[in-house]
C-alpha positions in Angstrom: 80.3 87.2 240.1 78.2 90.3 239.1 79.9 93.7 239.0 79.0 95.8 242.0 78.4 99.5 241.5 78.6 102.3 244.0 75.7 102.5 246.4 73.3 105.3 245.9 74.2 108.0 248.5 77.9 107.5 248.3 79.0 110.2 245.8 76.0 109.7 243.6 74.0 112.7 242.3 70.6 113.5 243.9 68.9 116.0 241.6 65.2 115.8 240.9 65.5 114.5 237.3 67.8 111.7 238.4 65.6 110.7 241.4 62.5 110.6 239.0 64.5 108.4 236.6 65.6 106.1 239.4 62.0 105.8 240.6 60.8 104.8 237.2 63.8 102.4 236.8 63.0 100.6 240.1 59.3 100.5 239.4 60.0 98.8 236.1 62.2 96.2 237.9 59.4 95.5 240.4 56.8 95.4 237.6 58.8 92.8 235.6 59.4 90.8 238.8 55.7 90.8 239.7 54.7 89.6 236.2 57.3 86.9 236.5 55.9 85.8 239.9 52.3 85.8 238.5 53.4 83.7 235.6 55.2 81.2 237.9 52.1 80.9 240.1 49.7 80.4 237.2 51.9 77.7 235.6 52.4 75.9 238.9 48.7 76.0 239.7 47.8 74.8 236.2 50.1 71.8 236.4 49.0 70.9 239.9 45.3 71.1 238.9 45.9 68.7 236.0 46.5 65.2 237.4 47.6 63.7 234.2 50.2 66.4 233.6 51.5 66.4 237.2 51.8 62.6 237.1 53.7 62.8 233.8 56.2 65.3 235.2 56.6 64.2 238.9 55.9 60.5 238.5 58.6 59.9 236.0 62.3 60.8 235.6 61.1 64.1 234.1 61.0 65.3 237.7 64.8 65.7 237.5 64.5 67.9 234.4 61.9 70.0 236.2 64.1 70.3 239.3 67.3 71.3 237.6 66.0 73.2 234.5 65.6 76.5 236.3 69.3 76.4 237.5 70.5 75.7 234.0 68.3 78.4 232.7 69.7 81.0 235.1 73.2 80.2 234.2 72.5 80.4 230.4 70.6 83.7 230.9 73.4 85.2 232.9 76.1 84.3 230.4 74.1 85.2 227.3 72.3 88.4 228.3 75.0 90.7 226.8 74.4 89.1 223.4 70.6 89.4 223.6 68.4 92.3 222.5 66.3 94.0 225.2 63.1 92.3 224.0 64.8 88.9 223.9 66.2 89.3 227.4 62.7 90.3 228.7 61.2 87.3 226.9 63.8 85.0 228.3 63.1 86.2 231.8 59.4 85.4 231.5 60.3 82.1 229.9 62.4 81.3 233.0 59.5 82.3 235.2 57.3 79.8 233.4 60.0 77.1 233.7 60.2 77.8 237.5 56.4 77.4 237.6 56.8 73.8 236.3 59.5 73.1 238.9 57.3 74.6 241.8 54.1 72.8 240.8 54.9 70.0 243.2 54.5 72.2 246.3 50.8 72.3 245.6 50.8 68.5 245.7 52.7 68.3 248.9 51.7 71.2 251.1 48.3 72.5 252.2 47.0 75.7 250.5 46.9 77.5 253.9 50.6 76.8 254.7 51.5 77.9 251.1 49.7 81.1 251.5 51.2 81.8 254.9 54.7 81.1 253.7 54.3 83.3 250.6 52.9 86.3 252.5 55.6 85.9 255.2 58.2 85.9 252.5 56.6 88.8 250.8 56.6 90.8 254.0 60.3 90.1 254.7 61.1 90.9 251.1 59.2 94.2 251.1 60.7 95.3 254.3 64.3 94.5 253.4 64.0 95.9 249.9 62.6 99.2 251.3 65.5 99.3 253.7 68.0 98.6 251.0 66.5 101.4 248.9 66.5 104.0 251.7 69.6 103.2 253.8 72.7 105.3 253.5 74.9 102.4 254.7 77.1 100.7 252.1 75.8 97.2 252.1 78.5 96.0 249.8 80.7 95.3 252.8 78.5 92.3 253.5 78.9 91.0 249.9 81.6 88.4 250.7 79.6 86.9 253.5 76.4 86.8 251.5 78.0 85.2 248.4 79.7 82.5 250.5 76.5 81.9 252.2 74.6 81.6 248.9 77.2 79.2 247.5 77.0 77.1 250.7 73.2 77.0 250.7 73.1 75.9 247.0 75.8 73.3 247.4 74.4 71.7 250.6 70.9 71.7 249.2 72.0 69.8 246.1 73.9 67.3 248.2 70.9 66.9 250.5 68.6 66.0 247.5 70.4 62.6 247.6 71.0 62.4 251.3 67.6 63.4 252.4 68.5 64.6 255.9 65.7 66.5 257.6 68.0 68.0 260.2 70.4 69.2 257.5 67.5 70.6 255.5 66.3 72.6 258.6 69.7 74.1 259.1 70.0 75.0 255.4 66.6 76.6 255.5 67.4 78.8 258.5 70.7 79.9 257.0 69.1 80.4 253.6 66.4 82.7 255.0 69.2 84.8 256.6 71.2 84.9 253.3 68.3 85.7 251.0 67.0 88.4 253.4 70.4 90.1 253.3 70.6 89.6 249.5 67.3 91.4 249.1 68.6 94.5 250.7 72.0 94.3 249.0 70.5 93.7 245.6 68.1 96.6 245.9 70.9 99.0 246.8 73.1 97.5 244.0 70.4 98.2 241.5 70.4 101.8 242.4 74.2 102.0 241.9 73.9 100.3 238.5 71.3 102.9 237.5 73.7 105.7 238.6 76.5 104.2 236.5 74.5 103.4 233.4 71.4 105.7 233.4 70.0 106.2 229.9 71.9 103.4 228.1 70.7 100.2 226.7 72.9 98.4 229.2 70.8 100.0 232.0 67.7 98.4 230.5 69.3 95.0 230.4 70.6 95.4 233.9 67.0 96.1 234.9 66.0 92.7 233.6 68.8 91.0 235.5 67.7 93.0 238.5 64.2 91.7 238.2 65.6 88.2 238.0 67.8 88.8 241.1 64.9 90.1 243.2 62.5 87.4 241.8 64.9 84.7 242.9 65.4 86.2 246.4 61.6 86.2 247.0 61.1 82.7 245.5 63.9 81.3 247.6 62.6 83.0 250.7 59.2 81.5 250.0 60.5 78.0 249.5 62.7 78.0 252.5 60.0 79.4 254.8 57.6 76.8 253.4 60.1 74.1 254.2 60.3 75.4 257.8 56.6 76.1 258.5 54.6 74.3 255.9 52.0 71.7 256.7 52.0 68.7 254.5 48.8 67.2 253.0 47.5 64.2 254.9 
């Protein structure tokens, strides 16, 4: 489990120089996250628009590689980031975003473009609102950490099991719970990132933590999008 640092506002300095540094730090996180999202979307669209490539990936056992590769990538990235240079960590994050694009290409083959757009903008609105709240609230959101982590583990575990069971009712329940969990994680992660900056401002570790922060927020938005798409998405006829 990631180390959790004091929330900004609880005994953390508030001088102008610190606030400006924090603002640049968070903008850097959101910028890397946005680049990652754009890369994911471009790769997914490119594969979906190339019938031969999409058939090769999703019409063969390679679909299992595409499905589980992002999870393996995240685990490797989390365990190895301390040994990476800053530039390598940033490159690895963008490589992960591209791999996620391969995994997500199938949604363009299954769902209508209108429902994909609706789910994405709904997820983006939830993400933006909760991230803003996490950034500005004076409440210590770490008190919800146990609930959120248990919920996250449960959602991942049940989702993996349901890949083989294929229960539509179970998938609906997981999607609803997952939306709640990732909504909460968005606020908590945003506040956590402020605490990490307060603890490590000016160090190389802070720069690496910013890459991990971009990954955390990226995953929150991607998962919100996928879960909402599963709940409200219209499938191609």
